[in-house]
C-alpha positions as CSV (number, residue, x, y, z in Angstrom):
1,X,0.0,0.0,0.0
2,X,2.8,2.4,0.9
3,X,4.5,1.6,-2.5
4,X,1.2,2.3,-4.4
5,X,0.9,5.7,-2.5
6,X,4.4,6.6,-3.4
7,X,3.9,5.8,-7.0
8,X,0.7,7.8,-7.2
9,X,2.2,10.7,-5.4
10,X,5.2,10.7,-7.7
11,X,2.9,10.5,-10.7
12,X,0.9,13.5,-9.4
13,X,4.0,15.6,-8.8
14,X,5.3,14.8,-12.3
15,X,2.0,15.7,-13.9
16,X,1.7,19.0,-12.1
17,X,5.3,19.7,-13.1
18,X,4.5,19.2,-16.7
19,X,1.5,21.5,-16.6
20,X,3.5,24.1,-14.7
21,X,6.1,24.5,-17.5
22,X,5.9,27.7,-19.5
23,X,5.0,27.5,-23.1
24,X,8.1,28.6,-25.1
25,X,7.9,31.9,-27.0
26,X,9.1,31.5,-30.5
27,X,10.3,34.1,-33.0
28,X,11.9,34.2,-36.5
29,X,14.7,36.2,-38.0
30,X,15.5,36.7,-41.7
31,X,19.3,36.3,-41.5
32,X,20.0,37.4,-45.0
33,X,18.0,40.6,-44.6
34,X,19.7,41.3,-41.3
35,X,23.1,41.0,-42.9
36,X,22.1,43.0,-46.1
37,X,20.7,45.8,-43.9
38,X,23.6,45.8,-41.4
39,X,25.7,48.7,-42.7
40,X,29.0,47.6,-41.0
41,X,28.6,44.2,-42.6
42,X,28.0,45.6,-46.0
43,X,31.0,48.0,-45.7
44,X,33.2,44.9,-44.7
45,X,31.8,43.0,-47.8
46,X,32.9,45.9,-50.0
47,X,36.3,46.0,-48.4
48,X,36.8,42.3,-49.0
49,X,35.6,42.6,-52.6
50,X,38.0,45.6,-53.1
51,X,41.0,43.5,-51.8
52,X,40.1,40.7,-54.2
53,X,39.4,42.8,-57.2
54,X,43.0,43.3,-58.4
55,X,43.5,39.5,-58.2
56,X,40.4,38.9,-60.3
57,X,41.6,41.4,-62.9
58,X,44.9,39.7,-63.1
59,X,43.2,36.3,-63.5
60,X,41.1,37.7,-66.3
61,X,44.3,38.9,-68.0
62,X,45.8,35.3,-67.6
63,X,42.6,33.8,-69.1
64,X,43.0,36.2,-72.1
65,X,46.7,35.1,-72.5
66,X,45.7,31.5,-72.4
67,X,43.0,32.1,-75.0
68,X,45.6,33.8,-77.2
69,X,47.9,30.8,-76.9
70,X,45.1,28.4,-77.8
71,X,44.3,30.5,-80.9
72,X,47.9,30.6,-82.0
73,X,48.1,26.8,-81.4
74,X,45.1,26.1,-83.5
75,X,46.5,28.2,-86.3
76,X,49.9,26.5,-86.1
77,X,48.2,23.1,-86.0
78,X,46.2,23.9,-89.1
79,X,49.4,25.0,-90.8
80,X,51.2,21.8,-89.8
81,X,48.4,19.8,-91.4
82,X,48.4,21.7,-94.6
83,X,49.5,19.3,-97.4
84,X,50.5,22.2,-99.7
85,X,53.4,23.1,-97.4
86,X,56.8,21.5,-97.9
87,X,58.3,19.3,-95.2
88,X,60.4,22.0,-93.6
89,X,57.5,24.4,-93.2
90,X,55.3,21.6,-91.7
91,X,58.1,20.6,-89.4
92,X,58.5,24.2,-88.2
93,X,54.7,24.5,-87.7
94,X,54.7,21.2,-85.7
95,X,57.6,22.5,-83.6
96,X,55.6,25.7,-82.9
97,X,52.6,23.6,-81.9
98,X,54.8,21.8,-79.4
99,X,56.2,25.0,-78.0
100,X,52.7,26.5,-77.7
101,X,51.4,23.4,-75.9
102,X,54.3,23.7,-73.3
103,X,53.6,27.4,-72.9
104,X,49.9,26.7,-72.5
105,X,50.5,24.1,-69.7
106,X,52.9,26.5,-67.9
107,X,50.4,29.4,-68.1
108,X,47.5,27.1,-66.9
109,X,49.7,26.0,-63.9
110,X,50.6,29.6,-63.2
111,X,47.0,30.6,-63.3
112,X,45.9,27.8,-61.0
113,X,48.5,28.7,-58.4
114,X,47.4,32.3,-58.6
115,X,43.8,31.3,-58.3
116,X,44.5,29.4,-55.1
117,X,46.4,32.3,-53.6
118,X,43.5,34.7,-54.5
119,X,41.0,32.2,-52.9
120,X,43.1,32.1,-49.8
121,X,43.2,35.9,-49.7
122,X,39.4,36.1,-50.0
123,X,38.9,33.5,-47.3
124,X,41.3,35.4,-45.0
125,X,39.4,38.6,-45.6
126,X,36.1,36.9,-44.9
127,X,37.5,35.5,-41.6
128,X,39.0,38.8,-40.5
129,X,36.3,41.2,-41.7
130,X,33.0,39.3,-41.9
131,X,33.1,36.6,-39.3
132,X,33.3,39.0,-36.3
133,X,30.3,41.0,-37.7
134,X,28.3,37.8,-38.2
135,X,29.0,36.9,-34.5
136,X,27.9,40.4,-33.6
137,X,24.6,39.8,-35.5
138,X,24.0,36.6,-33.6
139,X,24.6,38.4,-30.3
140,X,22.1,41.1,-31.4
141,X,19.5,38.4,-32.1
142,X,20.1,37.0,-28.6
143,X,19.8,40.5,-27.0
144,X,16.5,41.2,-28.8
145,X,15.2,37.8,-27.9
146,X,16.0,38.3,-24.2
147,X,14.5,41.9,-24.2
148,X,11.3,40.5,-25.7
149,X,11.1,37.4,-23.5
150,X,11.7,35.1,-26.5
151,X,12.9,31.6,-25.8
152,X,13.5,30.3,-29.3
153,X,14.6,32.2,-32.5
154,X,14.6,30.3,-35.7
155,X,15.9,31.4,-39.1
156,X,13.0,32.4,-41.3
157,X,14.3,30.4,-44.3
158,X,14.0,27.1,-42.3
159,X,10.4,27.6,-41.3
160,X,7.5,26.5,-43.5
161,X,5.1,29.1,-42.1
162,X,5.4,31.8,-39.5
163,X,3.1,34.7,-38.8
164,X,4.7,38.0,-39.7
165,X,4.3,39.2,-36.1
166,X,6.8,36.6,-35.0
167,X,9.7,38.1,-37.0
168,X,12.2,40.2,-35.1
169,X,14.5,41.1,-38.0
170,X,13.7,44.8,-37.9
171,X,14.6,45.0,-34.2
172,X,17.9,43.2,-34.8
173,X,18.8,45.5,-37.7
174,X,18.0,48.6,-35.6
175,X,20.1,47.3,-32.7
176,X,23.1,46.5,-35.0
177,X,23.0,49.8,-36.8
178,X,22.5,51.9,-33.7
179,X,25.6,50.4,-32.2
180,X,27.8,52.0,-34.8
């Protein structure tokens, strides 16, 4: 009998505990819009783009050089296959094709190395400039959530449906831009 009473009492306490729990308050935030409207983040994006722009221009010049080598190689190859030429001219054309192939391979390798360096530069810029601002945006979301008594904030792009009144993006953007 004592065991039964203990079980019933425990069940009653557990049930009351479940009903006493607060229903969580949920909100959504449009992360992309927050970052797009966060002026310091956009300034950092422009700074990173500006640091990468010269490398992109140089890569475009390398692509043009490679295209020029390919064009010259095709012309030399066509000349090497021309039956109207004597053996000496065809031999010279074939030699030029070989030289252009080697030059093409060297330029492609050079461009690949440069591309990797440019990519590392861009990643470094993102880590140094953008990552701290993204962390600051997350902290702003937490601050707004605490101020409004919100327990859970979900990214808007992962939610199938949410009423517009649940979105806190404007408050987060205002907090971020007021801190500047």
